[in-house]
Each structure stands twice: as structure tokens, then as C-alpha cells.
C-alpha positions as CSV (number, residue, x, y, z in Angstrom):
1,M,33.1,-22.0,7.1
2,S,30.0,-21.9,9.2
3,A,26.7,-21.6,7.3
4,Y,25.5,-19.5,10.1
5,I,25.6,-15.6,10.2
6,A,28.2,-14.5,13.2
7,P,25.2,-13.9,16.0
8,S,24.0,-17.4,15.4
9,Q,27.5,-18.9,15.8
10,I,27.9,-17.2,19.1
11,A,24.6,-18.7,20.2
12,Q,25.6,-22.0,18.8
13,R,28.5,-21.9,21.8
14,Q,26.0,-21.3,24.2
15,L,23.4,-24.0,23.6
16,A,23.1,-24.9,27.3
17,Y,20.9,-21.6,27.8
18,F,18.3,-22.9,25.7
19,E,18.0,-26.6,27.1
20,G,14.3,-27.3,28.2
21,K,13.0,-23.9,26.8
22,H,10.3,-23.2,24.7
23,V,11.9,-20.5,22.5
24,L,10.7,-17.7,20.5
25,V,13.2,-16.2,17.9
26,A,12.7,-12.8,16.7
27,G,14.6,-9.8,15.1
28,E,17.1,-9.8,12.3
29,S,17.8,-13.6,12.0
30,E,18.3,-14.7,8.6
31,D,19.8,-18.3,8.8
32,L,18.7,-21.9,9.5
33,F,20.0,-21.7,13.4
34,P,16.6,-22.1,14.5
35,V,16.2,-25.5,12.7
36,E,19.2,-26.8,14.8
37,L,18.2,-25.0,17.9
38,V,15.2,-27.2,18.1
39,K,17.1,-30.5,18.9
40,H,18.3,-28.7,21.8
41,C,15.4,-27.3,23.5
42,E,11.5,-28.1,23.8
43,S,10.1,-26.3,20.7
44,V,11.2,-23.2,18.6
45,T,8.9,-20.5,17.1
46,V,10.1,-17.8,14.8
47,F,8.4,-14.7,14.5
48,T,9.5,-12.7,11.5
49,T,8.7,-9.5,9.7
50,N,10.6,-10.9,6.6
51,Y,8.7,-12.4,4.2
52,G,11.7,-14.0,2.3
53,Y,12.7,-15.4,5.6
54,H,9.2,-16.7,6.7
55,R,9.1,-18.6,2.9
56,Q,12.5,-20.0,3.7
57,L,11.6,-21.5,6.9
58,E,8.0,-22.5,6.3
59,K,9.9,-25.7,4.5
60,H,11.0,-26.8,8.0
61,S,8.1,-28.3,9.8
62,Q,9.9,-29.0,13.2
63,I,9.5,-25.4,13.8
64,Q,6.7,-23.2,13.8
65,T,7.1,-19.7,11.8
66,V,4.8,-16.6,12.2
67,F,5.1,-13.7,9.7
68,G,3.6,-10.4,10.5
69,A,3.9,-6.9,11.9
70,E,2.8,-8.2,15.4
71,F,3.0,-11.5,17.1
72,A,-0.6,-12.1,18.3
73,Q,-0.4,-16.0,18.6
74,E,-1.2,-17.8,21.6
75,T,2.4,-19.3,22.7
76,Q,3.9,-21.2,25.5
77,A,7.2,-19.7,24.8
78,D,9.4,-19.0,27.9
79,M,12.4,-17.6,26.4
80,L,13.0,-14.7,23.8
81,L,16.0,-15.2,21.5
82,L,16.5,-11.5,19.9
83,Y,18.7,-11.3,17.0
84,W,19.5,-7.5,17.3
85,P,18.0,-5.4,14.3
86,K,19.5,-2.7,12.5
87,A,17.4,0.0,13.7
88,K,17.3,0.5,17.4
89,A,13.7,1.7,17.4
90,E,12.9,-1.5,15.8
91,A,14.5,-3.4,18.8
92,E,12.5,-1.0,21.0
93,Y,9.3,-2.1,19.1
94,L,9.9,-5.7,19.4
95,L,10.8,-5.6,23.0
96,A,7.9,-3.9,24.1
97,M,5.4,-6.1,22.0
98,L,7.2,-9.6,22.8
99,M,7.7,-8.7,26.6
100,A,3.9,-7.9,26.8
101,K,3.0,-10.9,25.2
102,L,5.3,-13.3,27.0
103,G,5.2,-11.5,30.5
104,K,7.0,-11.9,33.7
105,N,9.7,-14.5,34.3
106,T,10.5,-14.7,30.7
107,E,14.5,-15.5,29.8
108,I,15.9,-13.5,27.0
109,V,18.8,-13.9,25.2
110,V,20.0,-11.2,22.8
111,I,22.7,-11.6,20.1
112,G,24.0,-8.9,17.7
113,E,27.0,-7.7,15.8
114,N,28.7,-5.0,17.9
115,R,28.9,-2.5,15.0
116,S,24.9,-2.9,15.1
117,G,24.7,-1.1,18.5
118,V,23.8,-4.3,20.4
119,K,25.0,-2.9,23.6
120,S,21.9,-0.7,23.8
121,I,20.1,-3.6,25.2
122,E,21.8,-3.0,28.5
123,K,19.9,0.4,29.0
124,M,16.9,-0.6,26.9
125,F,16.1,-3.8,29.0
126,N,16.2,-1.9,32.3
127,A,12.6,-1.4,32.3
128,Y,11.9,-5.1,32.1
129,G,14.8,-6.4,34.3
130,P,18.4,-7.5,34.9
131,I,20.6,-8.3,31.5
132,K,24.1,-9.2,31.3
133,K,26.9,-10.0,28.6
134,Y,28.1,-13.6,29.3
135,D,29.9,-14.2,25.9
136,S,31.6,-12.4,22.8
137,A,33.0,-13.7,19.6
138,R,33.4,-12.9,16.1
139,R,32.6,-9.1,17.0
140,C,29.3,-10.3,18.3
141,S,28.0,-10.3,21.9
142,F,25.7,-12.5,23.6
143,Y,23.4,-11.2,26.7
144,W,21.2,-13.2,28.9
145,G,18.3,-11.6,31.1
146,Q,15.2,-12.1,32.6
147,C,11.7,-10.0,32.5
148,I,11.1,-9.6,36.2
149,E,8.6,-6.6,35.8
150,E,5.1,-6.5,34.5
151,A,5.3,-5.1,31.1
152,P,3.0,-2.5,29.9
153,A,0.2,-3.5,27.3
154,F,1.2,-3.2,23.9
155,N,-0.9,-1.3,21.2
156,I,0.6,-1.4,17.7
157,N,-1.1,1.9,16.9
158,D,1.0,3.7,19.6
159,W,4.1,2.9,17.5
160,F,3.2,4.6,14.1
161,K,5.0,7.8,13.6
162,S,2.9,10.3,11.2
163,Y,4.5,13.0,9.2
164,E,2.9,15.2,6.2
165,V,4.1,15.2,2.8
166,T,3.4,17.7,0.1
167,Y,3.6,16.9,-3.5
168,R,2.0,19.4,-6.3
169,D,-0.2,20.9,-3.7
170,T,-1.5,17.5,-2.3
171,S,-0.8,17.0,1.4
172,L,-0.7,13.5,2.4
173,I,-0.2,11.9,6.0
174,I,2.3,9.3,6.0
175,K,2.2,6.6,8.7
176,S,5.5,4.7,9.5
177,L,6.3,2.1,11.9
178,P,10.0,1.7,13.3
179,G,12.4,0.3,10.9
180,V,10.6,1.1,7.7
181,F,12.3,3.1,5.0
182,S,11.1,6.7,4.6
183,H,10.6,6.9,8.3
184,G,9.7,10.3,8.9
185,E,10.7,12.3,5.7
186,F,9.9,12.5,1.9
187,D,13.3,11.3,0.5
188,I,14.7,13.1,-2.3
189,G,14.9,10.1,-4.9
190,S,11.1,9.5,-4.3
191,R,10.4,12.9,-5.2
192,L,12.6,12.7,-8.4
193,L,10.9,9.6,-9.6
194,L,7.4,11.2,-9.1
195,D,8.5,14.1,-10.9
196,T,9.4,11.9,-13.9
197,L,6.3,9.7,-14.0
198,P,3.6,10.3,-16.7
199,E,0.0,10.1,-16.2
200,L,-0.9,6.7,-15.0
201,N,-3.8,4.3,-15.6
202,G,-4.5,0.6,-15.3
203,K,-2.7,-1.6,-12.9
204,T,0.2,-0.1,-11.3
205,L,2.6,-1.8,-8.6
206,D,4.7,0.1,-6.2
207,F,7.5,-2.4,-5.4
208,G,9.3,-2.0,-2.2
209,C,6.8,0.5,-1.1
210,G,8.1,1.2,2.5
211,A,5.9,3.7,4.4
212,G,3.6,4.2,1.1
213,V,4.7,7.4,0.0
214,I,5.1,6.7,-3.6
215,G,2.0,4.7,-3.8
216,A,-0.1,7.1,-2.0
217,V,1.0,10.0,-4.3
218,M,0.3,8.1,-7.3
219,A,-3.1,7.2,-5.9
220,S,-4.1,10.5,-5.3
221,L,-2.8,12.0,-8.8
222,N,-4.0,9.4,-11.0
223,E,-7.7,8.3,-10.3
224,N,-7.6,5.8,-13.1
225,I,-5.1,3.5,-11.3
226,E,-5.6,0.1,-10.0
227,L,-2.9,0.4,-7.1
228,E,-1.1,-2.5,-5.9
229,M,1.7,-2.4,-3.4
230,C,4.1,-4.6,-2.2
231,D,7.2,-4.8,0.3
232,I,9.2,-7.9,1.9
233,S,8.8,-6.5,5.2
234,A,5.5,-7.0,7.4
235,L,6.2,-3.5,9.0
236,A,6.2,-1.9,5.5
237,V,3.1,-3.5,4.6
238,A,1.3,-2.5,7.9
239,S,2.7,1.1,7.4
240,S,1.4,1.4,3.7
241,Q,-2.0,0.1,4.7
242,A,-2.1,2.8,7.3
243,T,-1.0,5.5,5.0
244,L,-3.7,4.7,2.4
245,A,-6.6,4.5,5.2
246,A,-5.4,7.8,6.4
247,N,-5.8,9.4,3.3
248,N,-8.9,7.6,2.1
249,L,-7.1,6.1,-0.6
250,T,-7.6,2.5,-1.9
251,G,-4.9,0.0,-3.1
252,R,-4.0,-3.6,-2.4
253,V,-0.8,-3.7,0.0
254,F,0.8,-7.3,0.3
255,A,4.1,-9.1,1.1
256,S,6.0,-10.4,-1.6
257,D,9.5,-11.8,-1.9
258,V,10.2,-10.1,-5.1
259,Y,7.6,-11.2,-7.4
260,S,6.6,-14.3,-5.3
261,D,3.2,-13.0,-4.7
262,T,2.5,-10.3,-7.2
263,A,0.2,-10.3,-10.3
264,N,1.8,-10.5,-13.9
265,N,-0.3,-8.0,-15.9
266,Y,1.1,-4.4,-14.5
267,E,0.7,-1.4,-16.9
268,F,3.5,0.2,-14.7
269,I,6.0,-1.0,-12.2
270,V,7.4,1.8,-10.2
271,S,9.9,1.5,-7.7
272,N,12.5,3.1,-5.2
273,P,14.2,-0.4,-4.7
274,P,15.7,-1.0,-1.4
275,F,19.5,-2.0,-1.3
276,H,20.1,-3.1,2.2
277,S,19.7,-6.5,4.0
278,G,20.7,-6.3,7.5
279,L,23.8,-4.3,8.2
280,D,25.3,-5.1,4.7
281,T,24.3,-3.8,1.5
282,S,22.7,-6.1,-1.0
283,Y,21.6,-5.5,-4.4
284,S,20.2,-9.2,-5.4
285,A,16.4,-8.4,-5.0
286,T,16.7,-5.3,-7.1
287,E,18.6,-7.1,-9.8
288,T,16.0,-9.8,-9.8
289,L,13.4,-7.1,-10.1
290,L,14.8,-5.6,-13.2
291,A,15.9,-8.8,-14.8
292,E,12.4,-10.3,-14.5
293,A,10.3,-7.3,-14.9
294,P,9.0,-8.0,-18.5
295,Q,7.3,-11.1,-17.2
296,Y,5.2,-9.3,-15.0
297,L,4.1,-6.4,-17.4
298,T,1.6,-6.4,-20.2
299,N,2.6,-5.5,-23.7
300,N,3.8,-2.0,-23.8
301,G,3.9,-2.2,-20.0
302,Q,6.5,0.4,-18.3
303,L,9.0,0.1,-15.7
304,F,10.2,3.2,-13.7
305,I,12.9,3.2,-11.2
306,V,15.0,5.6,-9.0
307,A,18.4,4.2,-8.2
308,N,21.7,5.8,-6.5
309,S,23.7,7.1,-9.5
310,F,26.7,4.9,-9.0
311,L,24.6,1.8,-9.3
312,K,25.2,-0.3,-12.5
313,Y,21.7,-1.1,-13.4
314,P,21.4,-0.1,-17.3
315,P,23.0,-3.3,-18.3
316,I,20.5,-5.5,-16.4
317,I,17.7,-3.5,-17.7
318,E,18.9,-3.7,-21.3
319,A,19.5,-7.1,-21.2
320,S,15.6,-7.7,-20.1
321,F,14.1,-5.0,-22.1
322,G,16.5,-4.4,-24.9
323,Q,16.7,-0.8,-23.8
324,C,17.1,1.4,-21.1
325,D,16.3,5.2,-21.0
326,T,17.9,7.7,-18.4
327,L,14.9,10.2,-17.9
328,S,16.6,12.3,-15.0
329,K,19.9,12.5,-13.3
330,T,21.3,14.2,-10.3
331,S,24.5,13.9,-8.7
332,K,23.1,11.4,-6.4
333,F,20.2,9.8,-8.3
334,T,19.0,8.6,-11.8
335,I,15.7,7.7,-12.9
336,Y,15.7,4.8,-15.4
337,H,12.8,3.8,-17.6
338,A,12.1,1.0,-20.0
339,T,9.0,-0.2,-22.1
340,K,8.2,-4.1,-23.0
């Protein structure tokens, strides 16, 4: 069985397209195909918004890897290999940014699972030039096209959506880039989590911060916290930074692959943890978050998380903390708490 995800397998069938090219890889890439690809083309640069993927690729010196919300580096890339992302708005964002950066005559290959809506590229790329499907296999499609139009200048500030949330008479502006969790609404799980929190003080981590709703509310209600916020997504980190700035709040926002870049002396870890990776459901990051939490908390430090009620998180929390309290429960969400 191939070690590559299905979109990479279809690209592997079409290596002739990449010969002689300087390839920039972007989008929902999550395997080591770029490391093989460099053997068949002039150079490979991977631009990723996923910090875990960036850390994985950093070990392979034959390719360059760039992590961030925006690709601002100088580049000689003349071909874009776009792995179709799960959010269509994120695909539009990446195309606008990278076509503006790479310019006219750039070739583009788009690969993605059919269920992810990759067919949308046919209409989406119209503004830049022609694109056509040349292969399909493994329920995936392979498109090739070329940018023949001058792409408009790209300004990341144009891509933030702003919306207002009100919590306990406090109104906050939330800023969110495409593809970021909580894009455009205050979700019920986050509200329930905030309802159950005690007064906070000391170093507090909002894990999986998304657009920054939970962190911003905690900072506005608890003047004695030292707020830190982390997420694996560069788009989330940029969104949370913008949210704090929009509300004149302070906090340190950074990328982390679970606990890779966090401190280890938190009084509180608070999370509405993600459980999606690509198109498939993944719980591994949250399970690591729960299992290892005591190592990152001070004595008597506390963990608060909200989770879909069907998820079997209490045994993991009990194994790591020795106890797990259920503070609140609805038909959809449950709030779990544990003290070190």
C-alpha cells in the first residue's frame, strides 16, 4: 500500500508535468511526496499553514519549507502544485495570494479528492487562465492550467472577516481568515465552556485557539491572567493575533504542534479542541493534549475542555489526572474538568 495520500498518488502518475520546473507546493498536503518530487524537477518549495507538517518536512534538507499565513519569500517557482484544501474559501485565498506572487505564465497543477469539491477549480481559476482535468483515479482529479492574466495585488487584510460576539455584556470583534474554525459565528460549545470557567488568574493557555474567541473573552473578563494562545494553523494564529489587536487585548499567540512550543507552567489549560484533519476526523491531537496535560500544568493547575458528548475522553483524562469531573452536559456538548 502506498505511503502517499490519494491526491499524491495521482500526481505520482503524472511526473512528466513537473520535469524541469521549480515547483511550489501549497494546500492540504500531508505526506512526503514533495521529497520524491524533487528528484523529478529543478526544485521544490513547500508553503504550508500547518505547523505539524512544516516540522515534519524540516528534516528533509533537499526541499525548502515555509510556514506562515502568507507566502512572502522571494521564489523562482514557475509551477504551483495545489492540494485542494477542505474549505473552498481557503482555496480562493491561496490562489489569490500565490498567483499574485508567482505572476503570469505560472503553470498550475491542482489535485484533490472529488468529495472535497476540487471540481470548483474549473470556475475559480477562470480569472487567471485556462485549466482542464487531465487525469482521474482513486476518486481524485488532476488538473493542469496556466495563469495568463495579470493577477490583482494581494493584501492579507482584505481577507479577514469580522464579526461581533457578545458575552456577559462584553462585545468583542472577532477577526477570522478563511478556513479557520469559528469563521463567522460564536459556536455553542465555546459559549458553554466559557459559562463553566471560574475566575482565572496566572498563566492560561487557550489551546487550539482558532479565531481567538475563547482567548479574547478570557482576557477581557480576567485582568489577572497571562494569556497564551496556540494553534497548529498559521491562519488561526494570524486570526487570533488580529482579534486581540482589534480589542486592545494582550496575549502571546504562537504556533504549536500539540505541546511542541508551549510553556510547561500553566495554571489553566482551556480548550475547545479540534477533531478534524483534512476531510477525515482525527482525535489524536486532542488525545495527546489530554494525556500529557499534567506535564504542562503547575501543581493544582486545571484543565477545562468542551467536547462533543459522544467522544470518549473521560478515560483518557482519568488516566492522566486520576479523576475527571463533568461540569456541564447538553445533548451535544460536555464540559470536562480535572485538577493536577
